[in-house]
C-alpha positions as CSV (number, residue, x, y, z in Angstrom):
1,M,0.0,0.0,0.0
2,L,1.3,3.5,-0.9
3,L,1.9,6.0,1.9
4,Q,-0.6,8.4,0.3
5,D,-3.3,5.8,0.7
6,V,-2.3,5.1,4.3
7,L,-2.7,8.8,5.0
8,Y,-6.2,9.0,3.6
9,K,-8.4,11.2,5.8
10,V,-5.4,12.1,8.1
11,R,-5.3,15.9,8.9
12,L,-1.9,16.8,7.5
13,Q,0.0,20.0,8.5
14,A,3.2,19.5,6.5
15,V,4.8,16.8,4.3
16,I,8.5,16.6,3.3
17,G,9.3,14.0,0.7
18,S,7.3,11.6,-1.4
19,T,4.1,9.9,-0.3
20,E,4.3,7.5,-3.3
21,V,6.4,5.0,-1.4
22,E,5.4,1.5,-0.6
23,V,4.5,0.9,3.1
24,K,5.1,-2.6,4.6
25,G,3.9,-1.8,8.1
26,I,3.0,0.9,10.6
27,C,4.3,1.1,14.1
28,I,4.0,3.2,17.2
29,D,6.6,1.2,19.0
30,S,10.1,1.9,17.7
31,R,11.3,-1.6,18.8
32,K,8.9,-3.2,16.3
33,V,10.0,-1.1,13.3
34,Q,11.4,-3.1,10.3
35,A,12.5,-2.1,6.8
36,G,9.7,-0.4,4.9
37,C,7.6,0.6,8.0
38,V,6.1,4.0,8.9
39,F,6.9,5.1,12.5
40,I,4.3,7.2,14.2
41,A,5.7,9.2,17.1
42,V,3.0,9.3,19.7
43,K,3.2,11.3,22.9
44,G,2.1,8.8,25.6
45,T,1.4,9.3,29.2
46,A,4.8,8.0,30.2
47,V,7.0,8.1,27.0
48,D,7.2,10.5,24.1
49,G,7.7,8.6,20.8
50,H,9.5,11.6,19.3
51,Q,12.5,10.5,21.4
52,F,12.8,7.3,19.3
53,I,12.6,8.7,15.8
54,D,16.3,8.2,15.2
55,K,16.1,4.6,16.4
56,A,13.1,4.0,14.1
57,I,15.1,5.3,11.1
58,E,18.1,3.1,12.0
59,S,15.7,0.1,12.0
60,G,14.5,0.9,8.5
61,A,11.6,3.3,8.8
62,I,10.8,4.9,5.4
63,A,8.5,7.6,6.8
64,I,8.0,9.4,10.1
65,V,4.7,10.8,11.3
66,C,5.1,13.3,14.1
67,E,3.7,16.4,15.8
68,Q,7.0,18.2,15.9
69,M,9.4,18.2,13.0
70,P,13.1,17.8,14.1
71,A,15.5,20.7,13.5
72,I,17.3,18.6,10.9
73,V,15.2,16.2,8.7
74,K,17.1,13.3,7.4
75,E,17.0,13.0,3.6
76,G,15.5,9.9,1.9
77,I,12.9,9.8,4.6
78,T,9.3,11.1,4.2
79,W,8.3,13.4,7.0
80,V,4.6,14.0,7.8
81,Q,3.6,16.5,10.4
82,V,0.1,16.1,12.0
83,E,-1.7,17.9,14.9
84,N,-2.2,14.7,16.9
85,S,-0.1,11.6,16.2
86,A,-2.4,9.3,18.3
87,A,-5.4,10.3,16.2
88,A,-3.4,9.9,13.0
89,A,-2.4,6.4,14.1
90,G,-6.0,5.3,14.5
91,V,-6.9,6.6,11.0
92,M,-3.8,5.2,9.4
93,A,-4.2,1.8,11.0
94,H,-7.8,1.6,9.7
95,N,-6.6,2.4,6.2
96,F,-3.6,0.1,6.3
97,Y,-5.6,-2.9,7.4
98,G,-8.3,-2.4,4.7
99,S,-10.9,-0.5,6.8
100,P,-12.0,-3.7,8.6
101,S,-14.8,-2.0,10.7
102,Q,-16.6,-1.3,7.4
103,K,-16.6,-5.0,6.5
104,L,-18.4,-6.3,9.6
105,K,-20.9,-4.8,12.1
106,L,-18.9,-3.4,15.0
107,V,-20.7,-2.6,18.3
108,G,-18.9,-0.8,21.1
109,V,-19.8,-0.9,24.8
110,T,-18.8,1.8,27.2
111,G,-19.5,2.7,30.8
112,T,-18.0,2.1,34.2
113,N,-19.5,-1.3,35.0
114,G,-21.0,-4.0,32.8
115,K,-18.9,-3.5,29.7
116,T,-17.4,-7.0,29.8
117,T,-20.6,-8.8,30.5
118,I,-22.6,-6.9,27.8
119,A,-19.9,-7.5,25.1
120,T,-19.4,-11.1,26.1
121,L,-23.2,-11.8,26.1
122,L,-23.5,-10.2,22.6
123,Y,-20.7,-12.4,21.3
124,Q,-22.2,-15.5,22.9
125,L,-25.7,-14.6,21.7
126,F,-24.9,-13.9,18.0
127,S,-22.6,-17.0,18.0
128,S,-25.5,-19.1,19.2
129,L,-27.7,-17.5,16.5
130,G,-25.4,-19.0,14.0
131,Y,-23.1,-16.1,13.1
132,K,-19.3,-16.1,13.3
133,C,-18.3,-13.3,15.7
134,G,-15.4,-11.5,17.2
135,L,-15.0,-10.3,20.8
136,I,-12.6,-7.7,22.2
137,S,-12.8,-7.6,26.0
138,T,-11.0,-7.3,29.3
139,V,-11.2,-11.1,29.8
140,Q,-10.3,-12.3,26.3
141,N,-10.3,-11.6,22.6
142,C,-12.0,-14.1,20.3
143,I,-12.1,-14.7,16.6
144,G,-14.9,-17.2,16.1
145,D,-14.0,-20.1,18.4
146,K,-10.3,-19.0,18.5
147,V,-9.5,-17.4,21.9
148,L,-6.6,-14.9,22.2
149,E,-5.1,-13.4,25.4
150,S,-6.3,-10.0,26.3
151,T,-3.8,-7.5,27.8
152,H,-5.9,-4.3,27.7
153,T,-9.6,-3.6,27.8
154,T,-9.2,-1.9,24.4
155,P,-5.9,-2.6,22.5
156,D,-3.8,0.2,20.9
157,A,-5.0,1.4,17.5
158,I,-2.7,-0.7,15.4
159,S,-3.3,-3.9,17.3
160,L,-7.0,-3.2,17.3
161,N,-7.3,-2.8,13.6
162,A,-5.0,-5.8,13.0
163,L,-7.4,-7.8,15.2
164,L,-10.5,-6.6,13.4
165,A,-8.8,-7.4,10.0
166,E,-8.2,-11.0,11.3
167,M,-11.9,-11.2,12.1
168,V,-12.8,-10.0,8.6
169,D,-10.4,-12.6,7.1
170,A,-12.0,-15.3,9.2
171,S,-15.5,-14.3,7.8
172,C,-16.8,-12.8,11.0
173,S,-20.1,-10.9,10.5
174,Y,-20.1,-9.1,13.9
175,A,-17.6,-7.8,16.4
176,F,-18.4,-6.7,19.9
177,M,-15.9,-4.7,21.9
178,E,-15.4,-2.9,25.2
179,V,-14.5,0.8,24.7
180,S,-12.6,2.1,27.7
181,S,-12.3,5.8,28.6
182,H,-8.5,5.5,28.2
183,A,-9.1,4.2,24.6
184,I,-11.4,7.1,23.8
185,H,-9.1,9.7,25.3
186,Q,-5.9,8.2,23.7
187,H,-7.6,8.0,20.2
188,R,-7.2,4.2,20.0
189,I,-10.6,3.9,18.3
190,E,-10.1,6.8,15.9
191,G,-11.1,5.9,12.4
192,L,-13.3,3.0,13.3
193,E,-16.9,2.9,12.0
194,Y,-19.4,1.5,14.5
195,A,-22.8,0.0,13.7
196,G,-23.8,0.8,17.2
197,G,-22.8,1.9,20.7
198,I,-24.1,1.0,24.2
199,F,-23.9,2.9,27.4
200,S,-24.2,0.9,30.6
201,N,-23.7,3.4,33.5
202,I,-21.1,5.8,34.9
203,T,-19.7,5.9,38.4
204,H,-16.4,6.8,40.3
205,D,-13.4,5.2,38.5
206,H,-10.1,6.1,36.7
207,L,-9.8,9.4,38.5
208,D,-6.1,8.6,38.7
209,Y,-6.0,9.2,34.9
210,H,-8.8,11.7,34.2
211,K,-8.5,15.2,35.8
212,D,-11.9,14.9,37.4
213,F,-15.3,13.2,37.2
214,A,-16.6,15.8,34.7
215,E,-13.7,15.0,32.3
216,Y,-14.4,11.2,32.7
217,I,-18.1,11.8,31.7
218,N,-17.1,14.0,28.8
219,V,-14.6,11.4,27.4
220,K,-17.3,8.7,27.5
221,K,-19.7,11.0,25.8
222,Q,-17.2,11.6,22.9
223,F,-17.8,8.0,21.8
224,F,-21.5,8.6,21.2
225,D,-20.8,12.1,19.7
226,S,-18.7,10.3,17.0
227,L,-21.2,7.7,16.0
228,P,-22.6,8.0,12.4
229,K,-26.2,8.7,11.7
230,E,-26.6,5.1,10.3
231,A,-25.7,3.7,13.7
232,F,-27.7,3.1,16.9
233,A,-27.0,4.5,20.4
234,I,-28.5,2.5,23.2
235,T,-28.5,4.1,26.7
236,N,-29.5,3.2,30.2
237,V,-32.0,5.9,31.1
238,D,-32.2,4.8,34.8
239,D,-28.6,6.1,35.1
240,K,-28.9,9.9,35.7
241,R,-26.3,10.6,33.0
242,G,-27.8,8.1,30.5
243,R,-29.6,10.8,28.4
244,V,-26.6,13.2,28.6
245,M,-24.4,10.6,26.9
246,V,-26.5,10.6,23.7
247,Q,-27.8,14.2,23.6
248,N,-25.4,15.2,20.8
249,T,-25.2,11.9,18.9
250,R,-26.2,11.6,15.2
251,A,-27.1,8.0,15.8
252,A,-30.6,6.6,16.3
253,I,-31.2,6.8,20.0
254,K,-32.8,3.8,21.8
255,T,-33.3,3.4,25.6
256,Y,-33.5,0.6,28.1
257,S,-34.5,0.6,31.8
258,L,-36.0,-1.2,34.7
259,K,-37.6,1.8,36.3
260,S,-38.3,4.4,33.6
261,I,-40.3,4.5,30.3
262,S,-38.0,3.2,27.6
263,D,-37.8,1.4,24.3
264,F,-36.6,-1.9,25.9
265,K,-38.3,-2.2,29.3
266,G,-37.7,-4.9,31.9
267,R,-39.1,-5.7,35.3
268,I,-37.6,-8.1,37.9
269,L,-40.1,-10.7,38.9
270,D,-37.7,-12.9,41.0
271,N,-34.0,-12.8,41.7
272,N,-32.3,-15.8,43.4
273,I,-29.3,-18.0,43.3
274,L,-30.8,-19.9,40.4
275,G,-31.1,-16.8,38.2
276,L,-33.3,-13.9,37.2
277,H,-37.0,-14.1,36.3
278,L,-37.7,-11.0,34.2
279,D,-40.6,-9.5,32.3
280,V,-39.0,-8.2,29.1
281,D,-41.3,-6.1,26.9
282,G,-44.3,-8.1,28.2
283,K,-42.7,-11.5,28.0
284,E,-41.6,-13.5,31.0
285,V,-38.2,-15.1,30.8
286,H,-35.9,-16.9,33.2
287,F,-32.1,-16.1,32.8
288,R,-29.1,-17.9,34.3
289,L,-27.5,-14.6,35.4
290,I,-28.1,-13.2,38.9
291,G,-28.7,-9.7,40.2
292,E,-30.3,-6.4,39.3
293,F,-27.1,-5.2,37.6
294,N,-27.3,-8.2,35.3
295,A,-30.9,-7.4,34.5
296,Y,-29.6,-4.1,33.1
297,N,-26.9,-5.9,31.2
298,L,-29.4,-8.4,29.7
299,L,-31.7,-5.5,28.6
300,A,-28.7,-3.7,26.9
301,V,-27.9,-6.9,25.0
302,Y,-31.5,-7.5,24.1
303,G,-31.9,-4.0,22.8
304,A,-28.7,-4.1,20.8
305,A,-29.8,-7.5,19.2
306,I,-33.1,-6.0,18.2
307,C,-31.4,-3.0,16.7
308,L,-29.1,-5.3,14.7
309,G,-32.2,-6.9,13.2
310,A,-32.5,-10.1,15.3
311,D,-35.9,-11.7,16.1
312,K,-37.2,-10.8,19.6
313,E,-38.4,-14.3,20.4
314,E,-35.2,-16.0,19.2
315,V,-33.1,-13.5,21.1
316,L,-34.8,-14.1,24.4
317,Q,-34.7,-17.9,23.9
318,H,-31.0,-17.9,23.3
319,L,-30.2,-15.2,25.8
320,S,-31.9,-17.1,28.6
321,V,-29.4,-19.9,28.7
322,L,-26.1,-17.9,28.3
323,P,-23.6,-18.0,31.2
324,G,-22.1,-14.5,30.8
325,A,-18.5,-13.5,31.3
326,P,-16.0,-15.4,33.5
327,G,-15.3,-13.8,36.9
328,R,-18.6,-11.9,37.0
329,F,-20.7,-13.2,39.9
330,D,-19.1,-16.5,39.3
331,Y,-20.2,-18.8,42.2
332,I,-19.4,-22.2,43.6
333,I,-20.9,-24.0,46.6
334,S,-19.0,-26.1,49.2
335,N,-20.1,-29.8,49.5
336,K,-20.4,-30.1,53.2
337,E,-21.5,-26.8,54.7
338,R,-23.2,-25.5,51.5
339,V,-21.3,-22.2,51.8
340,I,-21.7,-20.1,48.7
341,G,-18.5,-18.6,47.4
342,I,-18.8,-15.8,44.8
343,V,-15.9,-14.4,42.7
344,D,-16.5,-11.1,41.1
345,Y,-14.5,-8.4,39.3
346,A,-16.1,-5.6,41.3
347,H,-13.2,-3.1,41.7
348,T,-15.1,0.2,42.0
349,P,-17.3,1.3,44.9
350,D,-20.5,1.2,42.8
351,A,-19.7,-2.3,41.4
352,L,-19.0,-3.6,44.9
353,L,-22.2,-2.0,46.3
354,N,-24.2,-3.6,43.4
355,V,-22.8,-7.1,44.1
356,L,-23.3,-6.8,47.9
357,A,-26.9,-5.5,47.3
358,T,-27.6,-8.5,45.1
359,I,-26.1,-10.9,47.7
360,K,-28.4,-9.4,50.4
361,K,-31.4,-10.2,48.2
362,L,-30.3,-13.8,47.8
363,R,-30.2,-14.4,51.6
364,K,-33.0,-16.7,52.8
365,G,-32.5,-15.9,56.4
366,F,-29.6,-14.8,58.6
367,E,-26.7,-16.1,56.6
368,Q,-23.5,-14.0,57.1
369,I,-22.0,-12.1,54.2
370,I,-18.2,-12.3,54.4
371,T,-16.3,-10.1,52.0
372,V,-12.6,-10.3,50.9
373,V,-11.6,-7.1,49.1
374,G,-8.5,-5.1,48.3
375,C,-7.6,-2.2,46.0
376,G,-5.1,-2.1,43.1
377,G,-1.8,-0.3,43.4
378,N,-0.8,2.6,41.1
379,R,-4.5,3.3,40.4
380,D,-7.1,5.7,41.7
381,K,-6.4,6.2,45.4
382,A,-9.5,8.2,46.1
383,K,-11.7,5.1,45.9
384,R,-9.8,3.1,48.5
385,P,-11.5,4.4,51.6
386,I,-14.9,4.3,49.8
387,M,-14.4,0.7,48.8
388,A,-13.7,-0.2,52.5
389,E,-16.7,1.8,53.7
390,V,-19.0,0.0,51.3
391,A,-17.6,-3.4,52.3
392,V,-18.0,-2.9,56.0
393,E,-21.5,-1.3,55.7
394,H,-22.9,-4.1,53.6
395,S,-21.1,-7.2,55.0
396,D,-21.2,-8.9,58.3
397,K,-17.4,-9.6,58.3
398,V,-14.7,-8.2,56.0
399,V,-11.1,-9.2,55.3
400,F,-9.0,-6.4,53.7
401,T,-6.2,-7.8,51.6
402,S,-4.0,-7.1,48.6
403,D,-5.4,-7.0,45.1
404,N,-2.7,-6.2,42.4
405,P,-0.4,-4.0,44.5
406,R,1.9,-3.5,41.4
407,F,4.6,-1.2,42.6
408,E,3.0,0.0,45.8
409,D,3.2,-1.6,49.3
410,A,0.2,-3.8,49.9
411,A,0.0,-3.0,53.6
412,A,0.1,0.7,52.8
413,I,-2.8,0.4,50.4
414,I,-4.8,-1.5,53.1
415,K,-4.1,1.4,55.6
416,E,-5.6,3.9,53.1
417,M,-8.6,1.6,52.8
418,E,-9.0,1.5,56.6
419,A,-9.4,5.3,56.7
420,G,-12.9,4.8,55.3
421,V,-14.1,2.5,58.0
422,P,-16.4,4.2,60.5
423,A,-15.3,3.9,64.2
424,A,-18.4,1.8,65.0
425,A,-17.5,-0.7,62.3
426,R,-13.9,-1.3,63.2
427,R,-14.7,-4.7,64.9
428,K,-16.2,-6.0,61.6
429,Y,-12.9,-6.3,59.7
430,I,-9.4,-7.7,59.8
431,A,-6.5,-7.0,57.6
432,I,-4.5,-9.9,56.0
433,T,-2.0,-8.8,53.3
434,D,-1.5,-12.3,51.8
435,R,-4.5,-12.8,49.5
436,K,-4.5,-16.6,49.8
437,E,-4.5,-16.4,53.6
438,A,-7.3,-13.9,53.4
439,I,-9.5,-16.2,51.4
440,K,-8.6,-19.1,53.7
441,T,-9.5,-17.0,56.8
442,A,-12.9,-16.1,55.2
443,V,-13.7,-19.7,54.6
444,A,-12.7,-20.5,58.3
445,L,-15.0,-17.7,59.5
446,A,-18.0,-19.1,57.5
447,N,-20.8,-21.1,59.0
448,K,-23.2,-23.3,57.2
449,E,-24.8,-21.6,54.2
450,D,-23.0,-18.3,54.7
451,I,-22.0,-16.3,51.6
452,I,-18.4,-15.4,50.9
453,L,-17.6,-12.7,48.3
454,I,-14.1,-12.5,46.8
455,A,-14.1,-9.1,45.1
456,G,-11.7,-7.2,42.8
457,K,-10.0,-9.6,40.5
458,G,-12.7,-11.8,39.0
459,H,-11.4,-13.6,35.9
460,E,-7.7,-12.6,36.5
461,S,-5.4,-15.6,36.8
462,Y,-2.5,-13.6,38.2
463,Q,-1.4,-11.2,41.0
464,E,0.9,-8.4,39.9
465,I,3.6,-7.6,42.5
466,N,6.6,-5.3,41.7
467,G,6.2,-5.8,37.9
468,V,5.9,-9.6,38.1
469,R,2.7,-11.4,37.4
470,N,2.5,-14.4,39.7
471,H,-0.2,-17.1,39.1
472,F,-3.2,-16.5,41.3
473,D,-6.8,-17.4,40.6
474,D,-9.4,-16.4,43.2
475,K,-11.9,-19.1,42.1
476,E,-9.1,-21.8,42.0
477,V,-8.0,-20.8,45.6
478,L,-11.6,-20.8,46.8
479,S,-12.3,-24.2,45.2
480,E,-9.2,-25.5,47.0
481,M,-10.4,-24.2,50.3
482,F,-13.8,-25.7,49.8
483,G,-12.2,-29.1,49.2
484,L,-13.3,-29.1,45.6
485,L,-9.8,-29.3,44.2
486,D,-6.8,-31.4,45.2
487,K,-4.3,-29.4,47.2
């Protein structure tokens, strides 16, 4: 492909050299540059790609895309100046990989909680309806039945378009993806064409990255602002910012709710450990998923499926038996004492509150709720005391422990959590830094038919400590403590 074709729709400020050169690859990482590649110098949060232009040229780059031209431009190289390199990378990646989002129906899901479950359910649903589908999520990426490891909620622009191109080559008709606020803000989804977008909800999260909550909301809204008029935008109108998200979109607006008037209306008839019994647009259906938050997720999926042209009866029939995403309200029951153990990814105050509220509704009598929870290191510190306050307020006993401490001291993170515990509730918790010991202690504290919640890590099979990912799986550890696995 010629460079001039790769640059199609990119806002150019200056060009030095020929754009009629053959491009063999595009890179934002100078370490991946090979002969014939274009290197795009992106200013990241930690590293500025402009510092690696010389290294990229040494590795064989034939063209450099940058925001700032160097004082001396090397001859024989094409230099392209743009206003925003990250945005240019998205558009260029889309062009280089053959505009893959135009060749399948791509649906993006954004919001604080529920993204993974909604995207996964859509992938499972349309796969069960007989379509070959792709999935891009926090848990895993899928191309049909092929499962790939996921390292980010939303990959970088080049990896994302390469993945979508693989889906097209594999004859996928649909792709469903999580769209994180980081991805929107960093222009990773620039250039993609969506058939639809879904808003789940918005609560306190990622304020370590965004300046404040207002910016976080605005970034999420940008996704809907960018949707084309041919797309649909489905929003949760029970969330107080649900209508704000779509107020400037060109897409066809559709709504879902449990409590308000909406296009896709649901009502909870029963909610227990065996699942949800819902009235969906006047039809009673039993689903395997549990909890009010999953009722919202199911309605979002149902609404999106209808917008994509699926049959209502067929959608509800297939959706009723789907298991949802791994590590989301994933429960097991011990053989002897019938203790219920629940593993959930809840790592924000609102998500934790939702899970605990659901568990309270599942109680038949006076069963204890014992919560094991921590907070990740090198992330939003403001939510730590709030997480602790939610845990002690809505649990009978709490064990504070480490999550993924990363490069922080786990004990220090727990201290910051403890600041949120009211004086009257200090007897309700203990702190155990070692996560395995914390889970073991929770099991030891449990009586017959009590409920243990292991929150924060969900599907993750590792614990990140000082830059090293050590194998750790909450469900695996809990199963071992329940005697369901060999030690």
